[in-house]
C-alpha positions in Angstrom: 59.5 181.1 -14.1 62.8 180.1 -15.8 63.2 180.2 -19.5 65.6 177.3 -19.8 65.9 173.9 -20.4 66.1 171.2 -18.1 68.8 169.9 -19.7 70.7 173.4 -19.4 69.4 174.2 -15.6 71.5 170.8 -14.9 74.4 171.3 -16.8 74.8 175.1 -15.1 73.6 173.6 -11.7 76.5 171.2 -11.9 79.1 173.8 -12.9 78.5 176.1 -10.1 78.5 172.8 -7.9 81.8 171.4 -9.1 83.8 175.0 -9.1 85.0 174.7 -5.4 85.2 171.4 -4.8 87.9 171.5 -8.2 89.5 175.1 -6.5 89.6 172.8 -3.0 91.6 169.6 -5.0 93.7 172.2 -6.2 94.8 173.6 -2.9 95.2 170.7 -1.7 97.6 169.6 -4.8 99.1 172.8 -4.2 100.0 172.0 -0.4 101.4 168.6 -0.7 103.6 169.5 -2.8 104.9 172.3 -1.0 104.8 170.3 2.5 108.4 170.7 3.9 107.9 166.9 4.7 108.3 164.0 2.5 104.5 163.3 1.4 104.4 160.0 -0.5 100.6 158.9 -1.2 100.4 154.4 -1.9 97.6 152.9 -3.5 95.2 150.3 -2.6 97.5 148.3 -4.8 100.2 149.3 -2.6 102.5 151.6 -5.7 103.2 154.4 -5.2 100.1 157.4 -6.7 102.2 161.0 -5.9 105.3 161.8 -4.6 106.3 165.2 -3.5 109.2 167.5 -4.4 110.7 167.1 -0.5 110.8 163.7 -0.6 113.3 163.8 -3.5 115.2 166.4 -1.8 115.2 163.5 1.2 115.8 160.2 -0.6 117.0 161.5 -3.9 114.5 159.4 -5.9 112.4 161.7 -8.0 108.5 161.5 -8.8 109.1 159.8 -12.1 110.9 157.2 -10.5 109.0 156.0 -8.3 104.9 156.6 -9.5 103.2 153.7 -10.0 106.1 151.3 -8.0 105.8 149.5 -4.9 107.6 151.6 -1.8 109.3 149.1 -0.3 112.8 149.7 -2.0 112.5 152.9 -0.3 113.7 150.9 3.1 116.8 148.7 3.9 116.1 145.1 4.2 115.9 144.9 7.7 113.3 147.2 8.0 111.3 146.1 5.1 109.4 143.3 7.5 107.7 146.4 9.8 107.6 148.9 6.7 105.2 146.3 5.4 103.3 145.0 8.0 102.4 148.6 9.5 101.2 150.1 5.8 99.0 147.0 5.5 97.6 147.2 8.7 96.6 151.2 7.8 94.5 149.4 5.6 92.0 147.7 8.0 92.3 150.8 10.4 90.6 153.9 11.1 92.3 157.7 9.6 93.6 157.9 13.2 97.6 158.6 12.3 100.2 156.1 13.2 104.3 157.0 13.5 107.2 154.6 13.5 110.9 155.6 12.9 112.8 153.4 10.1 115.7 153.2 8.2 115.6 154.3 4.6 117.7 154.2 1.7 118.8 157.4 -0.5 118.9 156.9 -4.7 122.8 156.9 -4.2 123.1 154.2 -1.4 123.0 156.0 1.6 121.3 155.1 4.9 119.1 157.7 6.1 117.2 157.6 9.8 113.5 158.9 8.8 110.4 159.7 10.6 107.3 157.8 9.5 103.9 159.1 9.9 100.9 157.2 7.6 97.2 157.7 7.7 94.8 155.9 5.9 93.0 157.7 3.3 88.9 156.4 2.9 85.9 158.2 0.8 82.7 159.6 1.6 81.0 155.5 2.2 84.3 154.6 3.8 86.2 152.6 1.4 89.9 152.9 1.7 91.4 154.7 -1.0 94.7 154.9 -0.1 97.1 156.1 2.2 99.3 159.0 3.1 102.6 158.6 4.5 104.6 161.7 5.5 108.4 161.4 6.7 110.9 163.5 7.7 115.4 162.5 7.9 116.1 162.5 11.4 119.5 161.2 11.0 121.2 163.8 13.0 118.6 163.9 15.6 118.8 160.1 16.1 122.3 160.1 16.4 122.6 162.8 18.9 120.1 161.0 20.9 122.2 158.1 21.0 124.8 159.8 22.0 123.0 161.6 25.0 121.7 158.2 25.9 125.0 157.0 25.6 127.2 159.5 27.5 124.5 160.0 29.5 124.9 155.5 30.4 128.9 156.2 30.8 128.5 159.2 33.1 125.9 156.7 35.4 128.1 154.3 34.7 131.3 156.5 36.3 129.6 157.9 38.7 128.4 154.7 40.4 131.6 153.0 39.9 133.5 156.2 41.5 135.7 155.6 45.1 134.1 158.4 46.2 130.3 159.2 47.5 128.6 161.5 45.1 125.2 162.8 46.9 122.1 165.3 45.8 119.7 166.5 48.8 116.0 167.7 47.8 115.7 170.0 50.5 117.0 168.5 53.4 116.8 164.9 52.7 118.6 162.5 50.1 117.4 162.7 46.8 120.1 160.2 45.5 123.2 159.0 46.4 125.7 156.3 44.8 127.0 153.3 45.9 129.9 154.5 47.6 128.6 157.5 48.8 126.1 155.0 50.8 128.7 152.2 51.8 131.0 155.7 53.5 128.1 155.6 56.1 127.2 152.1 56.6 123.7 151.8 54.5 122.7 150.3 51.1 121.6 153.2 48.7 117.9 152.1 48.8 118.4 152.8 52.6 119.6 156.0 52.6 117.2 157.9 49.7 114.6 159.5 51.3 116.2 160.4 55.2 117.3 163.7 55.9 121.0 164.3 56.0 121.2 165.7 59.3 120.7 162.6 60.6 124.1 161.0 60.1 125.9 163.9 61.3 127.6 163.6 64.9 125.6 166.2 67.1 128.7 167.9 67.8 128.8 169.4 63.8 124.9 169.8 63.5 125.0 173.7 63.7 127.8 174.1 61.5 126.5 171.2 59.1 123.3 173.2 59.8 124.4 176.9 59.0 126.5 175.4 56.0 123.4 174.0 54.2 122.0 177.0 55.2 124.2 179.1 53.4 124.0 177.2 50.2 119.9 177.1 50.1 119.7 180.7 50.5 122.3 181.3 47.9 124.8 183.0 49.7 127.0 180.5 49.1 126.6 178.4 45.7 129.8 176.1 47.1 131.6 174.7 50.2 134.0 172.1 51.3 134.4 171.2 55.1 135.0 168.1 57.1 132.6 166.9 59.6 132.0 164.6 61.7 129.8 161.5 61.3 128.3 158.7 62.3 127.5 155.2 60.7 124.4 153.2 60.6 126.1 151.3 63.6 127.2 153.8 65.7 130.6 153.8 64.8 132.1 158.1 63.8 133.7 158.6 61.4 135.0 161.4 59.7 133.2 162.9 55.9 135.3 165.2 53.9 132.4 166.9 52.1 132.4 169.2 48.4 128.7 170.3 47.7 127.4 173.0 45.3 123.9 174.9 44.6 122.8 173.7 42.2 119.1 173.9 39.4 117.2 170.0 38.5 114.4 171.0 36.4 114.1 174.6 37.4 114.4 173.6 41.3 116.8 174.3 43.5 118.9 171.1 45.1 122.1 170.2 46.4 125.3 168.0 45.4 128.6 166.6 46.6 130.8 164.6 46.9 131.3 163.1 49.9 134.8 160.8 51.3 135.7 158.8 54.1 138.8 161.3 55.7 139.0 159.4 58.5 142.8 157.4 58.2 143.9 160.7 56.8 142.3 163.4 59.9 143.8 160.9 62.4 147.7 160.6 60.1 147.3 164.3 60.8 146.2 164.4 64.4 149.5 162.0 64.5 151.6 164.3 62.8 150.7 167.2 64.5 150.9 165.4 68.0 154.5 164.6 67.1 155.3 167.8 65.9 154.1 169.1 69.1 156.7 167.0 71.1 159.6 167.1 68.7 158.9 171.2 69.4 158.1 170.5 73.3 161.6 168.4 73.7 163.0 171.2 71.3 162.0 173.8 73.5 163.0 171.7 76.8 167.1 171.8 75.3 166.8 175.2 74.8 165.9 176.2 77.9 168.2 174.1 79.2 171.5 175.5 77.7 169.8 178.6 78.1 169.9 178.0 81.6 173.5 176.8 81.6 174.1 180.2 79.8 172.5 182.7 82.5 174.3 180.9 85.5 177.5 181.8 83.8 176.4 185.2 84.1 174.1 186.1 86.3 174.1 189.4 85.6 172.1 189.1 82.4 169.6 186.0 84.0 166.8 186.4 82.7 167.7 188.9 79.8 167.2 185.9 76.8 163.6 185.0 78.8 163.1 188.9 78.7 163.7 189.9 75.2 162.2 186.5 74.1 158.6 187.7 75.7 159.1 191.4 74.2 159.6 190.2 70.4 156.6 187.9 70.6 155.0 190.9 71.7 156.4 193.3 68.8 155.6 190.6 66.2 151.4 190.8 67.6 151.2 194.1 67.8 152.6 194.2 64.2 149.8 191.6 63.5 152.2 188.6 62.3 150.7 185.1 62.2 150.4 183.1 65.6 153.4 180.5 63.8 155.7 183.7 62.8 154.9 185.3 66.4 156.4 181.7 67.9 159.5 181.6 66.0 160.0 185.4 67.1 159.7 183.7 71.0 162.2 181.3 69.9 165.1 183.6 68.2 164.5 185.5 71.4 165.3 182.7 73.5 168.8 181.6 72.4 169.9 185.2 70.7 172.5 185.2 73.0 173.6 181.5 72.7 177.1 182.4 71.1 177.8 184.3 74.5 178.4 180.5 75.9 182.4 180.7 73.9 183.0 183.8 75.9 185.2 183.4 79.6 183.4 184.2 82.1 186.0 187.0 83.1 185.0 189.1 80.1 181.1 188.2 80.6 181.0 189.4 84.7 183.6 192.2 84.0 182.3 194.7 85.8 184.7 198.2 84.7 184.2 199.0 80.9 185.4 197.2 78.0 188.7 197.3 76.1 188.5 197.6 72.7 190.1 193.8 71.8 187.2 192.8 74.8 184.4 194.2 73.1 185.6 192.5 69.6 185.6 189.2 71.8 181.9 190.3 72.8 180.7 190.9 68.7 181.5 187.2 68.2 178.8 185.6 70.0 176.6 186.5 67.3 178.7 184.7 64.7 179.2 181.6 66.9 175.1 181.9 67.8 174.9 181.8 64.2 177.1 178.4 64.5 175.3 176.4 67.1 171.6 177.0 65.4 172.9 177.1 61.8 172.3 172.9 61.1 169.1 173.3 62.7 166.0 172.8 61.1 163.8 175.4 62.6 160.6 176.6 60.7 161.5 179.9 61.6 164.7 181.6 60.3 166.2 181.5 63.7 169.8 180.9 62.9 169.9 184.0 61.0 167.7 185.9 62.9 170.7 185.1 66.4 173.4 185.6 63.5 171.3 189.5 62.3 170.4 191.1 65.4 173.2 193.3 66.2 173.1 194.6 62.5 171.3 198.3 61.6 169.6 200.0 58.8 172.0 202.3 58.5 175.0 199.6 57.8 176.8 200.5 62.0 175.9 197.0 62.9 177.9 193.8 63.1 179.4 190.9 61.7 178.6 191.3 58.8 177.7 195.4 58.6 174.1 194.7 56.7 172.2 197.3 56.0 167.9 198.2 55.2 167.1 195.4 53.2 169.0 192.8 53.7 168.3 192.3 57.5 165.8 190.0 58.2 162.6 190.8 59.7 162.5 188.8 62.7 166.2 190.0 62.8 164.8 193.8 63.0 162.5 192.6 65.6 164.8 190.7 68.4 167.5 194.2 67.4 164.6 196.8 69.3 164.0 193.9 71.9 167.2 193.7 72.8 168.6 197.3 73.5 165.5 198.2 74.9 165.6 195.6 77.5 169.4 195.3 77.8 169.4 199.6 78.6 166.6 199.2 81.0 167.8 196.5 83.0 171.1 196.4 84.7 174.9 195.3 83.8 178.3 194.8 85.5 179.5 197.7 84.1 176.8 200.4 85.0 173.6 200.8 86.3 169.8 200.2 84.4 169.3 203.7 82.7 165.6 203.1 82.6 162.8 202.3 80.5 162.7 205.9 79.5 166.4 206.2 78.4 165.5 202.9 76.1 162.7 204.2 74.4 164.4 207.8 73.8 167.0 205.3 72.4 165.0 203.9 69.6 162.9 206.8 68.8 165.6 209.0 68.0 167.4 206.4 65.6 163.4 205.4 64.0 163.9 204.5 60.4 168.1 205.1 60.7 169.4 202.6 62.8 166.1 200.5 63.7 163.2 199.8 61.9 160.4 202.3 62.5 157.2 200.3 62.4 158.8 198.2 65.1 159.9 201.1 66.8 156.2 202.4 66.9 154.9 198.8 68.2 157.6 198.8 70.8 156.3 202.4 72.0 152.8 201.7 71.5 153.5 198.5 73.8 155.2 200.2 76.9 153.5 203.6 76.9 149.5 203.0 75.4 149.2 199.1 76.9 151.7 198.7 79.5 153.7 196.2 79.2 156.1 195.6 81.1 159.7 194.0 81.0 159.6 192.1 84.0 155.7 190.5 83.9 
């Protein structure tokens, strides 16, 4: 049995029981002081019972300045009514956490946005004993959120009012389209959303559009720009220009794009091309008539221009020139001797060797041809090629005695074609020397008088690809 008196045993028992309670209270107090959030305890009489250092850092008031005072001076007037109502409501509810955002006033008069969380404190008997409020300065977060929302609103407004159609595809279906995008194809936005995009494409372009879509979704080609034929809701045809890209939306792939009605632009472009083709045909007809006239004056060289034109174009293709450049060679070859129209028929058709004076007159045909053609706005350097087609890389040609890089590529090609055709066919003052002799000439002076690449291309045409002058 214990030899302690009942009073002593009671006192010792009470001490043993209160030790952990006092320790817990001490730990709770330390945690309250160390909390990174502002913490305030509101007593039942709506005065501040405690205030931690973080609250001082956020609002500037020291603990001594606020303890025993109502908390409502911490709020701007516009927030005071809601703050009072929410503190009072906390007395009547259970211990669940309630959250609000208020504008608070700091000790130096600044306004800061704070996010509050309040919880009612109750004793063991359920009696309300106060409110614990925690708060954090969210001014920068709220400001950033507000700016983000404003930016999103501006962006949405720009998208919705854009003069270009803007759309997004989720898989093969339209997930979003703005007013203009739907309007181009004759739909209301709500009608277009959910439809398969291919429904609006002309059947003739289905395969190409599906191929483009496959490249996007597979990530092979993240961006694309193309023009396709489409069909409006009412069946009317429309040509649309599309610029699209593969993006990630909420972690999933999607295609966004810009849609433009380019029908009028494409039609205008086609009209321009048709008109240009008509002008070109008229120009070629005129050139053909002039060439025929020259050939009538000089029957011995009948067909010479045509042969040089065809051979010059063939050499251009063999060199890998563009179709447009080859077209220019064809034109230049057709008119390269147009200046002979200024030379008397007697000299052109003379069946004996020309005198030096007569040859000097013949050499003037390059300049005469240039003078005729120089004011015509060809898309190729036709006049210059006509002027230079008798120039040679070593400077021994005429009329200017140009050399090397001074001679344009078109003139180098026409020069070789002219020499080969002239030597291989009959002339008034001699019989045809033959193709072998002509190829021997350009090969012997390859890189000296004649451009090496042009000579190689010409020889390849005749010896490896069986090209014929009279083909």
